[in-house]
N, C-alpha and C positions, 0 to 999 in steps of 0.2 A: 420912397422905388426899392426900399428895404424887403419891403413886402413882395413885388418880383421878384427881387429878384432867391428869395424865401422859397416861392412859388416856382420856380425855376430852378434848382437846388435840388427837391422833391414834388419834379416830371415824375417820373419814372414812382413812387412808391406814390405818389397820387391818385396816380394812370391804376394802378394793384390794387387802387382801400378802394377802388369805385366799380373797378369790374367782379373784384366781392362783392364788393355792396347788390349790385344792379342780377346778377346770382344770388343773397340775395334773397331780390324782394319777388322770383321764381316760389321760393317755398310762400312764403304772405298769403297769404286770405282772408278773405275780408265776407259779407254780406251783406247784402240790400232785401227788400222785403216789401213790398204791398197790402193795401187787400186785409189789412191782418195777419197776415205770413202770413197768404192765396199765393202768395207767389213770392219767391225768392234768389234771388242771381246770388250768388257764388267770384268774386271777380281775384284774381292774382292781382300782385304788385304790380306786374310788367303789362297789368288794364287787359288781361286775356281772361271771358267771364269761361271761370273751369266749371260749373255744371248751376244747371235750370228749375230749377222744382215749379209744380203744376195742382194745384191742390187738381183730383180730381173732378170735384164736385163743377171747377170750373166749369169744366167741359161737356161733359153734363150741360149748362147754362144754354150751352147754344151758345150766350153772344160773345160772336169777332170781337165786333168793338168796346170793350171791359175787362174778354182780356187780350188785347196788343195794349189797349195803356198802361194795366196795370203791369203789364212784362217789360214797357220802356220805361214808367214808374223800378219799378223795381235794383233794372241793370242803371240806368244813371245814380243811386240812392249806392250803390255799391264799387260806380264810376268814382263815385263821389270820397266816399270812404278809404278802398286805395288809390286813389293818392295820399289824402291827408301824410294814409299813415304813410308811404315810400315816400313819401317828403319829409319827417321825420324821421323812416332810414338811413336816409342822403342830408341829410343833413347836419349828420353829424363827420363824413366826407369831406361835405362842401366847407368846413372849417367858418361858417357862419354866413361863405358866397355866397350872393343871390344865386337858385338857382331858375338859369338862363327861361326864356317864354319860349315852346316847343316841348321844352326836354321833357316832361313827359310825351307818353307816346296819344294821340286827341288831343291832340292839343289844347291840356290839359298845364297849368298853372296850381301849383303847392297856394295852395296861401297865408291869409298872415304879412305880413312886414316885410315888401321889394324893398333897394332901394328909399332913402328917404321915403324910407312907407315907418310908419306906427304902429 
């Protein structure tokens, strides 16, 4: 029960720390790529796509299905990296408490151990 009392006593400070960490997530940017770098997606820590780069050679080839697959793959790779980076960033604020499912936009949860996990 002592931990709960500490949590309640420090709620304002924790809320402020989470707000600062969430704001910082907007500054965090990671890249995911596919097709040997032919498609590169950049995602921020808020799970928003910041940019998408497509090698002009892919456009010239005219293979829409391949391009679609490469874009999806690059975006998914960047999203996974962004979730991991955001989880690491927020872990210090959470103080070891598990981050609840659905905390991250897009329904993702950070990788790593959860309650009772290893």
